[in-house]
ChimeraX commands (.cxc) that place a marker at each C-alpha (Angstrom):
marker #1 position 77.41,37.85,98.69 radius 0.5
marker #1 position 79.08,36.56,95.57 radius 0.5
marker #1 position 82.67,37.53,94.99 radius 0.5
marker #1 position 82.51,35.45,91.80 radius 0.5
marker #1 position 81.24,38.69,90.21 radius 0.5
marker #1 position 84.86,39.88,90.43 radius 0.5
marker #1 position 87.42,38.45,88.02 radius 0.5
marker #1 position 91.16,38.84,87.59 radius 0.5
marker #1 position 92.47,38.03,84.14 radius 0.5
marker #1 position 95.94,39.04,83.02 radius 0.5
marker #1 position 94.76,40.05,79.55 radius 0.5
marker #1 position 91.92,42.25,80.80 radius 0.5
marker #1 position 92.79,45.64,82.33 radius 0.5
marker #1 position 96.38,44.52,82.94 radius 0.5
marker #1 position 95.25,41.98,85.54 radius 0.5
marker #1 position 93.36,44.46,87.71 radius 0.5
marker #1 position 90.28,43.01,89.45 radius 0.5
marker #1 position 87.19,43.85,87.38 radius 0.5
marker #1 position 83.46,43.31,87.53 radius 0.5
marker #1 position 82.78,40.16,85.50 radius 0.5
marker #1 position 81.78,40.86,81.90 radius 0.5
marker #1 position 83.05,44.46,82.02 radius 0.5
marker #1 position 86.26,46.42,82.05 radius 0.5
marker #1 position 85.16,48.28,85.16 radius 0.5
marker #1 position 87.87,47.87,87.76 radius 0.5
marker #1 position 87.10,47.33,91.43 radius 0.5
marker #1 position 89.21,50.31,92.46 radius 0.5
marker #1 position 87.10,52.60,90.25 radius 0.5
marker #1 position 83.98,51.65,92.18 radius 0.5
marker #1 position 85.76,51.92,95.54 radius 0.5
marker #1 position 87.01,55.41,94.64 radius 0.5
marker #1 position 83.50,56.57,93.72 radius 0.5
marker #1 position 82.12,55.21,96.98 radius 0.5
marker #1 position 84.98,56.92,98.82 radius 0.5
marker #1 position 84.02,60.18,97.13 radius 0.5
marker #1 position 80.59,59.84,98.71 radius 0.5
marker #1 position 78.54,58.67,95.76 radius 0.5
marker #1 position 75.66,56.32,96.58 radius 0.5
marker #1 position 75.34,53.09,94.56 radius 0.5
marker #1 position 72.33,54.42,92.68 radius 0.5
marker #1 position 74.31,57.41,91.40 radius 0.5
marker #1 position 77.27,55.22,90.44 radius 0.5
marker #1 position 74.93,53.07,88.37 radius 0.5
marker #1 position 72.87,55.92,86.89 radius 0.5
marker #1 position 75.66,58.41,86.16 radius 0.5
marker #1 position 78.73,56.27,85.53 radius 0.5
marker #1 position 78.16,52.56,84.97 radius 0.5
marker #1 position 74.56,51.67,84.01 radius 0.5
marker #1 position 75.67,48.16,83.02 radius 0.5
marker #1 position 76.37,47.13,86.63 radius 0.5
marker #1 position 74.09,46.36,89.55 radius 0.5
marker #1 position 74.03,47.10,93.27 radius 0.5
marker #1 position 75.12,43.49,93.77 radius 0.5
marker #1 position 78.22,44.20,91.65 radius 0.5
marker #1 position 79.02,47.19,93.86 radius 0.5
marker #1 position 78.58,45.09,97.01 radius 0.5
marker #1 position 80.89,42.46,95.50 radius 0.5
marker #1 position 83.54,45.16,94.93 radius 0.5
marker #1 position 83.32,46.20,98.57 radius 0.5
marker #1 position 83.49,42.62,99.78 radius 0.5
marker #1 position 86.46,41.89,97.51 radius 0.5
marker #1 position 88.35,44.93,98.80 radius 0.5
marker #1 position 87.59,44.15,102.44 radius 0.5
marker #1 position 88.71,40.55,101.97 radius 0.5
marker #1 position 92.03,41.72,100.53 radius 0.5
marker #1 position 92.87,43.97,103.47 radius 0.5
marker #1 position 91.48,41.83,106.27 radius 0.5
marker #1 position 94.71,39.98,107.08 radius 0.5
marker #1 position 97.27,42.44,105.77 radius 0.5
marker #1 position 100.05,44.07,107.71 radius 0.5
marker #1 position 99.11,47.69,108.16 radius 0.5
marker #1 position 101.37,50.65,107.52 radius 0.5
marker #1 position 100.66,54.34,107.88 radius 0.5
marker #1 position 99.26,56.08,104.84 radius 0.5
marker #1 position 102.36,58.26,104.68 radius 0.5
marker #1 position 104.49,55.16,104.11 radius 0.5
marker #1 position 102.36,54.16,101.14 radius 0.5
marker #1 position 102.46,57.43,99.19 radius 0.5
marker link #1:1,2 radius 0.2
marker link #1:2,3 radius 0.2
marker link #1:3,4 radius 0.2
marker link #1:4,5 radius 0.2
marker link #1:5,6 radius 0.2
marker link #1:6,7 radius 0.2
marker link #1:7,8 radius 0.2
marker link #1:8,9 radius 0.2
marker link #1:9,10 radius 0.2
marker link #1:10,11 radius 0.2
marker link #1:11,12 radius 0.2
marker link #1:12,13 radius 0.2
marker link #1:13,14 radius 0.2
marker link #1:14,15 radius 0.2
marker link #1:15,16 radius 0.2
marker link #1:16,17 radius 0.2
marker link #1:17,18 radius 0.2
marker link #1:18,19 radius 0.2
marker link #1:19,20 radius 0.2
marker link #1:20,21 radius 0.2
marker link #1:21,22 radius 0.2
marker link #1:22,23 radius 0.2
marker link #1:23,24 radius 0.2
marker link #1:24,25 radius 0.2
marker link #1:25,26 radius 0.2
marker link #1:26,27 radius 0.2
marker link #1:27,28 radius 0.2
marker link #1:28,29 radius 0.2
marker link #1:29,30 radius 0.2
marker link #1:30,31 radius 0.2
marker link #1:31,32 radius 0.2
marker link #1:32,33 radius 0.2
marker link #1:33,34 radius 0.2
marker link #1:34,35 radius 0.2
marker link #1:35,36 radius 0.2
marker link #1:36,37 radius 0.2
marker link #1:37,38 radius 0.2
marker link #1:38,39 radius 0.2
marker link #1:39,40 radius 0.2
marker link #1:40,41 radius 0.2
marker link #1:41,42 radius 0.2
marker link #1:42,43 radius 0.2
marker link #1:43,44 radius 0.2
marker link #1:44,45 radius 0.2
marker link #1:45,46 radius 0.2
marker link #1:46,47 radius 0.2
marker link #1:47,48 radius 0.2
marker link #1:48,49 radius 0.2
marker link #1:49,50 radius 0.2
marker link #1:50,51 radius 0.2
marker link #1:51,52 radius 0.2
marker link #1:52,53 radius 0.2
marker link #1:53,54 radius 0.2
marker link #1:54,55 radius 0.2
marker link #1:55,56 radius 0.2
marker link #1:56,57 radius 0.2
marker link #1:57,58 radius 0.2
marker link #1:58,59 radius 0.2
marker link #1:59,60 radius 0.2
marker link #1:60,61 radius 0.2
marker link #1:61,62 radius 0.2
marker link #1:62,63 radius 0.2
marker link #1:63,64 radius 0.2
marker link #1:64,65 radius 0.2
marker link #1:65,66 radius 0.2
marker link #1:66,67 radius 0.2
marker link #1:67,68 radius 0.2
marker link #1:68,69 radius 0.2
marker link #1:69,70 radius 0.2
marker link #1:70,71 radius 0.2
marker link #1:71,72 radius 0.2
marker link #1:72,73 radius 0.2
marker link #1:73,74 radius 0.2
marker link #1:74,75 radius 0.2
marker link #1:75,76 radius 0.2
marker link #1:76,77 radius 0.2
marker link #1:77,78 radius 0.2
view
């Protein structure tokens, strides 16, 4: 899996992690997956310029970020 498909640049999308070469932010893909959309539908209906590998990289990036974090209840976050 290549996380190098994900970039963080201050001048692009206000520094939000994006899929390289796009302005598609990682959280946008994660939200669509969370809503139950399969990768094929995300690509076909929303972002035809990305690949399944890009989607897998978003998931890996997100899981890497939370792996060693201190956890709080969801109620504390919102």
